[in-house]
C-alpha positions in Angstrom: 9.4 46.5 15.4 9.6 43.2 13.6 6.7 41.6 15.3 4.2 44.5 14.7 5.3 44.6 11.0 4.7 40.8 10.7 1.3 41.2 12.3 0.4 44.0 10.0 1.5 41.9 7.0 -0.7 39.1 8.1 -3.6 41.4 8.6 -3.2 42.7 5.0 -2.4 39.4 3.1 -2.9 36.5 5.6 -6.0 34.3 6.1 -8.9 36.4 7.2 -7.3 39.6 5.9 -9.1 42.3 4.0 -7.6 41.2 0.6 -8.3 37.5 1.3 -11.9 38.3 2.4 -12.8 40.2 -0.7 -10.5 38.4 -3.1 -13.5 37.0 -5.1 -15.0 40.5 -5.6 -11.6 41.9 -6.7 -11.0 39.1 -9.3 -14.6 39.5 -10.6 -14.1 43.3 -10.9 -10.7 42.8 -12.6 -12.1 40.4 -15.2 -15.0 42.7 -16.0 -12.6 45.7 -16.2 -10.4 43.8 -18.7 -13.4 43.2 -20.9 -14.5 46.9 -20.6 -11.0 47.9 -21.7 -11.7 46.4 -25.1 -14.6 48.8 -25.6 -13.8 52.0 -23.8 -10.8 54.2 -25.0 -8.0 54.5 -22.4 -5.9 57.6 -21.8 -2.2 57.2 -22.7 -1.0 57.6 -19.1 -3.3 54.8 -17.8 -2.3 52.6 -20.8 1.4 53.1 -19.8 0.6 52.0 -16.2 -1.3 49.0 -17.4 1.5 47.9 -19.8 4.0 48.2 -17.0 1.6 46.2 -14.8 1.4 43.5 -17.5 5.2 43.1 -17.6 5.2 43.0 -13.7 2.6 40.3 -13.6 4.5 38.2 -16.2 7.7 38.5 -14.1 5.7 37.6 -10.9 4.3 34.5 -12.6 7.8 33.4 -13.8 9.4 33.9 -10.4 6.5 32.0 -8.7 7.0 29.1 -11.0 10.8 29.0 -10.5 10.5 28.9 -6.7 7.7 26.3 -6.6 8.7 22.8 -5.6 5.9 21.0 -7.7 3.3 21.9 -10.2 0.4 21.8 -7.8 2.0 24.6 -5.7 0.5 26.9 -8.4 -2.7 25.0 -9.1 -4.5 28.1 -10.3 -2.0 28.5 -13.2 -4.5 27.5 -15.9 -7.0 30.2 -14.8 -4.1 32.6 -14.4 -3.0 31.9 -17.9 -6.5 32.7 -19.3 -6.7 36.0 -17.3 -3.2 37.2 -18.3 -3.9 36.3 -22.0 -7.2 38.2 -21.8 -5.5 41.2 -20.2 -2.8 41.2 -22.8 -5.3 41.1 -25.7 -7.3 44.0 -24.1 -4.0 46.0 -24.0 -3.4 45.2 -27.7 -6.9 46.4 -28.6 -6.5 49.6 -26.5 -3.1 50.4 -27.9 -4.2 49.7 -31.5 -7.1 52.1 -31.0 -4.8 54.9 -29.9 -2.2 54.1 -32.7 -4.9 54.3 -35.4 -6.8 57.3 -33.9 -4.0 59.5 -32.7 -0.8 58.1 -34.0 0.5 58.0 -30.5 0.0 55.3 -27.8 2.0 56.5 -24.8 5.6 56.7 -23.6 6.2 53.0 -23.1 5.2 52.0 -26.6 7.1 54.9 -28.1 10.2 54.0 -26.1 10.1 50.4 -27.3 9.6 51.6 -30.8 12.5 54.1 -30.8 15.0 53.3 -28.1 14.9 49.5 -28.0 15.1 49.0 -31.8 17.1 52.2 -32.5 14.2 53.9 -34.4 14.7 51.5 -37.2 11.3 50.0 -38.3 13.0 47.2 -40.3 15.1 46.0 -37.3 12.0 46.3 -35.0 9.9 44.3 -37.4 12.6 41.6 -37.6 12.9 41.5 -33.8 9.2 41.2 -33.4 9.0 38.4 -36.0 11.8 36.5 -34.2 10.1 36.9 -30.8 6.8 35.7 -32.1 8.5 32.7 -33.8 10.4 31.8 -30.6 7.2 32.1 -28.6 4.9 30.3 -31.1 7.1 27.7 -32.7 9.5 26.8 -29.9 8.1 27.5 -26.4 4.3 27.4 -27.0 4.4 24.4 -29.3 6.6 22.4 -26.9 4.6 23.4 -23.8 1.4 22.4 -25.6 2.8 19.0 -26.4 4.2 18.4 -22.9 0.9 19.4 -21.3 -1.0 17.1 -23.6 1.3 14.1 -22.9 1.3 14.9 -19.1 -2.5 15.0 -19.0 -2.7 11.7 -20.9 -0.1 9.9 -18.7 -1.5 11.3 -15.5 -5.0 10.0 -16.3 -3.6 6.6 -17.4 -1.6 6.3 -14.2 -4.5 7.1 -11.9 -5.8 3.5 -11.4 -2.3 2.3 -10.6 -1.7 5.1 -8.1 -5.1 4.4 -6.5 -4.2 0.7 -6.2 -0.8 1.6 -4.6 -2.5 3.7 -2.0 -5.0 0.9 -1.2 -2.2 -1.5 -0.9 -0.2 0.7 1.5 -3.4 1.3 3.5 -4.3 -2.4 3.8 -0.7 -3.2 4.8 -0.9 -0.5 7.5 1.9 1.6 6.0 -0.3 4.7 6.0 -3.3 5.9 7.9 -6.8 6.7 6.5 -6.0 10.4 6.7 -2.8 10.0 4.7 -4.6 7.8 2.1 -7.3 10.5 1.7 -4.6 13.2 1.2 -2.8 11.1 -1.4 -6.0 10.4 -3.2 -6.9 14.1 -3.3 -3.5 14.9 -4.6 -3.8 12.4 -7.4 -7.2 13.9 -8.4 -5.8 17.4 -8.3 -2.9 16.4 -10.5 -5.3 14.9 -13.1 -7.5 18.0 -13.0 -4.4 20.3 -13.2 -2.7 18.7 -16.2 -6.1 18.3 -17.9 -6.7 22.0 -17.5 -3.1 22.8 -18.6 -3.7 20.8 -21.8 -6.5 23.2 -22.7 -5.0 26.3 -21.2 -1.8 26.0 -23.3 -4.0 26.8 -26.4 -4.5 30.3 -25.0 -0.8 31.1 -25.4 -0.9 29.6 -28.9 -3.9 31.7 -29.9 -2.3 34.8 -28.3 0.8 34.4 -30.6 -1.4 34.1 -33.7 -3.4 37.2 -32.6 -0.3 39.2 -32.2 0.8 38.6 -35.8 -2.6 39.5 -37.1 -2.8 42.7 -34.9 0.7 43.7 -36.2 -0.3 43.5 -39.9 -3.6 45.2 -39.2 -1.8 48.1 -37.4 0.8 48.6 -40.1 -1.8 48.4 -42.9 -4.4 50.4 -41.2 -1.9 53.0 -40.0 -0.4 53.4 -43.4 -3.9 54.0 -45.0 -5.0 56.4 -42.2 -1.7 58.3 -42.2 -1.9 58.9 -45.9 -5.6 59.5 -46.4 -6.7 61.1 -43.1 -3.5 62.7 -41.6 -2.0 63.8 -45.0 1.3 62.1 -44.3 3.7 61.0 -47.0 4.0 57.3 -47.7 7.5 57.0 -46.2 6.6 59.1 -43.1 3.3 57.1 -42.6 5.1 53.8 -42.9 7.9 55.0 -40.6 5.6 56.3 -37.9 3.0 53.5 -37.7 5.5 50.7 -38.2 7.6 52.0 -35.2 4.4 52.3 -33.1 3.2 48.9 -34.2 6.6 47.3 -33.5 6.8 49.0 -30.1 3.3 47.9 -29.2 4.1 44.3 -30.4 7.3 44.2 -28.3 5.7 45.4 -25.1 3.0 42.7 -25.7 5.3 39.9 -26.8 7.8 40.3 -23.9 5.2 39.4 -21.2 3.7 36.8 -23.6 7.2 35.2 -23.9 7.6 35.3 -20.1 4.2 33.7 -19.5 5.0 31.0 -22.2 8.3 30.3 -20.5 6.4 29.9 -17.1 4.0 27.5 -18.8 6.8 25.4 -20.2 8.6 25.3 -16.8 5.5 24.3 -14.9 4.5 21.4 -17.2 8.1 20.1 -17.5 8.6 19.7 -13.8 9.3 15.9 -13.2 10.7 14.3 -10.1 11.5 17.7 -8.6 12.4 17.8 -4.9 13.0 21.6 -4.6 12.7 24.7 -6.6 14.1 24.8 -10.2 17.2 26.7 -9.1 18.3 24.3 -6.4 17.4 21.2 -8.4 19.3 22.5 -11.5 22.5 23.4 -9.5 22.3 20.2 -7.5 22.0 18.0 -10.6 24.4 19.8 -12.9 27.1 20.9 -10.5 27.8 17.8 -8.4 30.5 15.7 -10.2 34.1 17.2 -10.2 35.2 14.7 -12.9 32.8 16.2 -15.4 34.3 19.7 -15.0 37.9 18.4 -15.1 37.2 16.8 -18.5 35.3 19.8 -19.7 38.2 22.1 -18.7 40.6 19.9 -20.7 38.3 19.9 -23.8 37.9 23.7 -23.7 41.7 24.2 -23.3 42.2 22.0 -26.4 39.9 24.2 -28.3 41.8 27.3 -27.2 45.1 25.8 -28.5 43.6 24.9 -31.9 44.8 27.4 -34.6 42.1 29.5 -36.0 39.7 29.3 -33.1 39.4 32.3 -30.6 41.8 31.4 -27.8 40.7 33.9 -25.1 37.0 32.8 -24.6 37.9 29.2 -24.5 40.8 29.8 -22.1 38.6 31.8 -19.8 35.9 29.1 -19.8 38.5 26.4 -19.3 39.9 28.1 -16.3 36.3 28.6 -14.9 35.5 24.9 -15.3 38.8 24.0 -13.6 38.0 26.3 -10.7 34.5 24.7 -10.3 36.0 21.2 -10.5 38.6 22.1 -7.7 35.8 23.6 -5.5 33.7 20.5 -6.0 36.6 18.2 -5.2 37.5 20.1 -2.1 33.8 20.2 -1.0 33.5 16.5 -1.6 36.5 15.8 0.6 35.3 18.0 3.4 31.8 16.4 3.2 33.3 12.9 3.4 35.4 13.9 6.4 32.5 15.5 8.1 30.3 12.5 7.4 32.9 10.1 8.8 33.3 12.3 11.9 29.5 12.5 12.4 29.3 8.7 11.9 32.0 8.1 14.5 30.4 10.4 17.0 27.0 8.8 16.4 28.4 5.3 16.9 30.0 6.4 20.2 26.8 8.1 21.3 24.8 5.0 20.5 27.2 2.8 22.4 26.9 5.0 25.6 23.2 6.1 25.6 20.6 4.1 27.4 18.1 4.8 24.6 20.1 2.4 22.4 19.4 -0.4 24.8 15.7 0.6 25.1 15.3 0.4 21.4 16.3 -3.3 21.5 13.2 -3.9 23.7 10.9 -3.2 20.8 9.2 -6.5 19.6 7.4 -6.8 16.3 3.9 -8.3 16.6 4.6 -10.7 13.7 7.7 -11.5 11.8 8.6 -13.7 8.8 12.2 -14.7 8.5 13.3 -16.3 5.2 16.5 -17.9 3.9 18.4 -16.2 1.2 17.0 -18.6 -1.5 13.5 -17.4 -0.8 14.3 -13.7 -1.3 12.8 -13.8 -4.9 9.4 -14.3 -3.3 9.6 -10.8 -1.8 11.5 -9.1 -4.7 9.0 -7.7 -7.1 11.7 -7.2 -9.6 12.0 -11.0 -9.9 8.3 -11.5 -10.1 7.8 -12.1 -6.3 4.2 -11.3 -5.1 4.5 -12.3 -1.4 3.9 -8.8 -0.3 0.7 -8.6 -2.3 -0.3 -12.0 -0.9 0.2 -10.8 2.7 -2.0 -7.8 2.0 -4.8 -10.2 0.8 -4.2 -12.3 3.9 -4.8 -9.3 6.2 -7.9 -8.5 4.2 -9.1 -12.1 4.5 -8.6 -12.2 8.2 -10.4 -8.9 8.6 -13.4 -10.3 6.8 -13.4 -13.8 8.3 -12.4 -13.1 11.9 -13.0 -9.3 12.3 -9.3 -9.0 13.3 -7.0 -6.3 12.0 -3.7 -8.2 11.7 -0.7 -5.9 12.4 2.0 -5.4 9.7 4.1 -8.5 9.2 7.8 -7.6 9.1 9.7 -9.7 6.5 13.5 -10.0 6.9 16.2 -12.4 5.5 18.1 -14.6 7.9 21.4 -16.1 6.7 21.5 -18.3 9.9 18.7 -20.6 8.7 18.6 -22.9 5.8 18.4 -21.2 2.4 15.0 -22.7 1.6 13.6 -22.4 5.1 11.3 -19.8 6.7 10.3 -19.0 10.3 7.1 -17.4 11.5 7.4 -15.5 14.8 4.8 -14.0 17.1 6.1 -11.3 19.4 9.7 -12.4 18.7 9.0 -16.1 19.5 9.1 -18.8 16.8 5.6 -20.4 16.4 5.9 -22.1 13.0 8.5 -23.0 10.4 8.8 -24.8 7.1 10.8 -25.3 3.9 10.0 -24.4 0.3 11.4 -25.3 -3.1 10.9 -22.4 -5.4 11.4 -24.3 -8.6 9.0 -27.1 -7.6 5.2 -27.5 -6.9 3.7 -29.1 -3.8 1.4 -32.0 -4.8 -1.1 -33.3 -2.1 -3.2 -36.4 -2.3 -6.8 -35.2 -2.0 -8.1 -38.8 -1.8 -8.8 -39.2 -5.5 -5.3 -40.1 -6.7 -5.3 -43.2 -8.9 -1.7 -43.1 -9.9 1.3 -41.8 -8.0 3.9 -39.4 -9.5 7.6 -39.3 -8.5 8.7 -36.5 -6.2 10.5 -35.5 -3.0 8.5 -36.5 0.0 7.6 -33.7 2.4 4.9 -32.5 4.8 2.5 -29.7 4.0 3.4 -27.1 6.7 -0.1 -25.6 7.4 -2.0 -28.8 8.1 0.7 -31.5 8.4 -0.5 -33.5 5.4 1.8 -35.8 3.5 2.8 -34.3 0.2 5.4 -34.3 -2.6 7.6 -31.6 -4.2 7.4 -32.2 -7.9 9.2 -30.4 -10.8 7.2 -28.0 -13.0 7.1 -30.5 -15.9 5.2 -33.0 -13.8 2.6 -30.5 -12.7 0.0 -31.2 -15.4 0.4 -35.0 -15.0 -0.1 -34.7 -11.3 -3.3 -32.8 -11.6 -4.6 -35.3 -14.1 -3.8 -38.1 -11.6 -5.9 -36.4 -9.0 -3.3 -34.5 -6.9 -4.0 -31.0 -5.6 -1.0 -28.9 -6.9 0.0 -25.5 -5.6 3.1 -23.3 -6.0 5.6 -22.5 -3.3 4.3 -18.9 -2.5 0.8 -20.3 -2.1 2.1 -22.8 0.4 3.7 -20.1 2.4 0.6 -17.8 2.2 -1.6 -20.6 3.4 0.7 -21.4 6.3 0.8 -17.8 7.4 -3.0 -17.6 7.2 -3.4 -20.7 9.3 -0.9 -19.5 11.8 -2.8 -16.2 12.2 -6.1 -18.0 12.7 -4.5 -20.4 15.3 -3.0 -17.5 17.3 -5.6 -14.8 16.6 -6.4 -14.6 20.4 -2.7 -13.7 21.1 -2.5 -11.2 18.3 -5.5 -9.3 19.6 -4.2 -7.0 22.4 -5.7 -4.2 24.4 -4.7 -1.6 21.9 -6.2 -3.5 19.0 -9.4 -3.9 21.1 -9.4 -0.2 21.8 -9.1 0.5 18.0 -12.1 -1.8 17.3 -14.1 -0.1 20.0 -13.2 3.4 18.6 -14.2 2.3 15.2 -17.6 1.1 16.5 -18.0 4.4 18.4 -18.2 6.3 15.1 -21.5 4.7 14.3 -22.9 3.5 17.7 -21.6 5.8 20.4 -24.4 5.1 22.8 -23.7 1.4 22.9 -19.9 1.9 23.5 -20.5 4.5 26.2 -22.9 2.1 28.0 -20.4 -0.8 28.1 -16.9 0.8 28.2 -15.8 1.7 30.8 -19.0 1.8 32.9 -19.6 -1.9 32.9 -16.4 -3.5 31.6 -12.9 -2.4 31.1 -11.1 -2.6 27.8 -9.1 -5.6 29.2 -12.3 -7.5 30.0 -13.7 -6.9 26.6 -10.4 -8.0 25.1 -10.6 -11.3 27.1 -14.1 -12.0 25.7 -13.0 -11.3 22.2 -9.9 -13.5 22.6 -12.1 -16.4 23.9 -14.1 -16.1 20.8 -11.1 -16.0 18.5 -9.5 -18.9 20.3 -12.4 -21.1 18.9 -12.3 -19.3 15.6 -15.6 -17.3 16.1 -15.5 -14.1 14.1 -15.6 -10.8 16.1 -16.5 -8.7 13.1 -20.0 -8.1 14.4 -18.6 -6.4 17.5 -21.8 -4.4 17.9 -23.8 -7.5 18.7 -21.0 -8.6 21.1 -21.2 -5.4 23.1 -25.0 -5.5 23.2 -24.8 -8.9 24.8 -22.2 -7.7 27.3 -24.3 -4.7 28.2 -27.2 -7.1 29.0 -25.2 -9.5 31.2 -22.2 -7.6 32.5 -24.3 -6.3 35.4 -24.9 -9.8 36.6 -21.4 -11.2 36.3 -17.9 -10.1 35.5 -16.6 -13.6 34.7 -15.4 -13.2 31.1 -15.7 -16.9 30.4 -19.4 -16.9 31.4 -19.9 -13.7 29.4 -18.3 -15.4 26.4 -20.9 -18.2 26.6 -23.7 -15.6 26.6 -22.1 -14.0 23.5 -21.9 -17.4 21.8 -25.6 -18.0 22.4 -26.4 -14.7 20.8 -24.2 -15.5 17.8 -25.9 -18.9 17.2 -26.8 -18.1 13.6 -23.1 -17.4 12.8 -21.9 -20.4 14.6 -24.5 -22.6 12.9 -23.6 -21.4 9.4 -19.9 -21.9 10.2 -20.4 -25.6 11.1 -23.6 -26.9 9.4 -23.3 -28.8 6.1 -26.4 -28.9 3.9 -28.7 -28.1 6.8 -27.3 -31.0 8.9 -24.9 -31.0 11.8 -23.0 -34.3 12.0 -21.5 -34.6 15.4 -20.9 -36.9 18.4 -22.4 -36.2 21.8 -21.6 -36.9 25.5 -23.3 -39.5 27.6 -25.7 -37.8 30.2 -23.8 -39.5 33.0 -20.5 -38.1 31.7 -22.0 -34.6 31.5 -23.3 -34.9 35.1 -19.9 -36.0 36.2 -18.2 -33.0 34.5 -20.8 -30.6 35.9 -20.2 -32.0 39.4 -16.5 -31.6 39.1 -16.6 -27.8 38.4 -14.7 -25.8 41.0 -15.2 -22.0 41.1 -12.6 -19.7 42.5 -11.9 -16.0 42.4 -9.5 -16.5 39.5 -12.0 -18.5 37.4 -13.5 -22.0 37.1 -11.9 -25.3 36.4 -13.0 -29.0 36.3 -11.6 -31.5 38.8 -11.4 -35.0 37.4 -9.1 -37.8 38.5 -6.3 -38.7 36.0 -7.7 -42.2 35.3 -11.1 -40.8 34.3 -9.4 -38.1 32.2 -7.4 -40.7 30.3 -10.5 -42.8 29.7 -12.3 -39.7 28.4 -9.5 -38.9 25.9 -9.4 -42.5 24.7 -13.2 -42.6 24.2 -13.0 -39.3 22.2 -10.2 -40.7 20.0 -12.4 -43.8 19.4 -15.5 -41.8 18.4 -14.0 -38.9 16.4 -12.9 -41.1 13.4 -16.6 -41.8 12.8 -16.8 -38.1 11.6 -13.4 -37.7 10.0 -13.7 -40.9 8.0 -16.9 -39.6 6.5 -15.3 -36.3 5.6 -16.9 -34.3 8.4 -15.0 -32.0 10.7 -14.8 -33.2 14.3 -17.6 -31.7 16.4 -18.8 -32.6 19.9 -22.3 -31.4 20.9 -22.9 -30.9 24.7 -25.4 -29.2 26.9 -24.9 -25.4 27.5 -24.0 -26.0 31.2 -20.9 -28.1 30.4 -19.7 -26.9 27.0 -17.1 -24.5 28.5 -15.7 -27.0 31.0 -15.5 -29.9 28.5 -13.7 -27.6 26.1 -11.1 -26.8 28.9 -10.6 -30.5 29.6 -9.8 -31.6 26.0 -8.3 -28.4 24.4 -4.7 -29.5 25.2 -5.1 -33.1 24.2 -7.2 -32.5 21.0 -6.6 -28.8 20.1 -8.6 -28.7 16.9 -11.8 -30.1 18.3 -14.9 -28.0 17.9 -17.2 -28.1 21.0 -20.7 -26.7 20.6 -23.8 -26.5 22.8 -27.4 -27.0 21.9 -28.0 -23.3 22.6 -25.6 -22.4 19.8 -27.5 -24.3 17.1 -30.5 -22.9 15.3 -33.7 -24.8 15.7 -34.2 -25.6 12.0 -30.9 -27.5 11.8 -31.1 -31.3 11.8 -28.6 -32.7 14.3 -27.1 -36.0 13.2 -25.5 -37.9 16.1 -22.9 -40.4 14.9 -21.5 -41.4 18.2 -21.7 -41.1 22.0 -18.7 -40.6 24.3 -18.9 -42.8 27.4 -16.5 -43.7 30.2 
């Protein structure tokens, strides 16, 4: 029978149920009815039912707040506060009308006026004043202040929280969907506490209205009782005061409950569960506290003149709680140790433990213990923020989404050293001096400064480590001065650019294709997988990245591949076609002031290279005898200084037919050489040939 009952419950209250479907109509009717109650007289039986309903709703709200884990679990509370306050005021008006017209306002109010306060109007009046004072001065005033401060602090913290989400998103710690959810939660928190700041005024106004209504009822009832109902002064005061006090009590008890719920919901901070579990978990967890408390209470019990029995009972209760906590702590420690031993044995015997060792991080940064302050934000380290900016820079410049870089300390390396690893293999390393600055000679130094000689790790330039007090003088002398964390960030950036083609794998390529598919599905469907596989597209992109050509415009790249992939599947040839289509980008990347300074190849050398091309099923290569190859490298090394000595980057300009093969010949001997073809240069660029390579 349990399953049908659950289904029936879902049909009544669940999503798509009758109540859920017409909930907006019901709320609208309820609000209009509450307003009508203020105008139309209600029979006493109906008034009794509505007063009991008011108390029930107040209890429901308090219970809901107690069992919620965070404030946003009851995000409709500000609106609920307005509706309950309006409902309570409508009941006040209806009961006041009956008290003044008939001298009777139903069984509930009469019971509260007679039974609860013992038929004593003075006691009832005092109780009412105390309840109103507690509600107005203590709970409502405090809740109002907390709501105001929470709203202000929540709004002030919004920019910082947004930046934190952006940082986690850029670092790859969260997905776009998770970032969207967290942003929405921040917005909802701001809206909620802002609404609570204003809604708390409803409770304050309700308390003030209760006091006014009480005095109006007593004064008006006294006058009506004497003049219209011919009652004596004492009898009129007795009757109407008791009715007024009863009406005030049945109104203030729900108001007190709602005010308490308001205070609870705005004072929730750092909660992980409901109020009950959090309170027990945070107050009853340390046995030493209760042992000490038991001793203090026992001392009070032995002090002459103080009541011994209550303090003795409480002392024994605290001692019993302390013993239970101590026993529970011992059992928990033993169980944790047993579970740890079992887990260690299980790890040692399960194959999954070995499989987990096969996981290799895409990129790692290992640092010595002296460099830990670079990562520790508590010590002012901003390396993590720098890495986020590096990943953004690589995305903008290369179109490559760099995976998360794992940072770990390694006590086996020098304290000031660091190692950059790619897929678990060391590819770069260096040393830093945190209390020094790196000074590099930019060619304009007219006076040297003392320092520790070193080599700049990213580009291998000679440099000096200088103390902080020499920084200003070094800059005045023409040195380029940077701090240690900037040296490391520059090295990481350069390593990423050098090995971008290795970082880009098939999964990363698939992610780029999926991102393009959101805006250009027709192009993606035409190329992948009908013409090329993801692996073939990845090889083309890797070829471009190997020569530092940005793949950010992946739409243009796929359009070129769709045009030429039907004619050839050779990824190197396809890469050349893509480079021709990206001539504007390549030109802007290498041209200086509208001029392309370069060296070129002798036509005879180009013909020789073209004649030595051998094509196989596994690709193409150039066959040149070792003597000619040695002469070619020597000739290049002789001509390239003509560019570098003038401050230009080394560029060799060839014909489109031999660019690829010449690049293959020299990439091992001169890895940083830029090789361009005439087809990759825009026509409006002036080509300045500063040398010709001959052998």
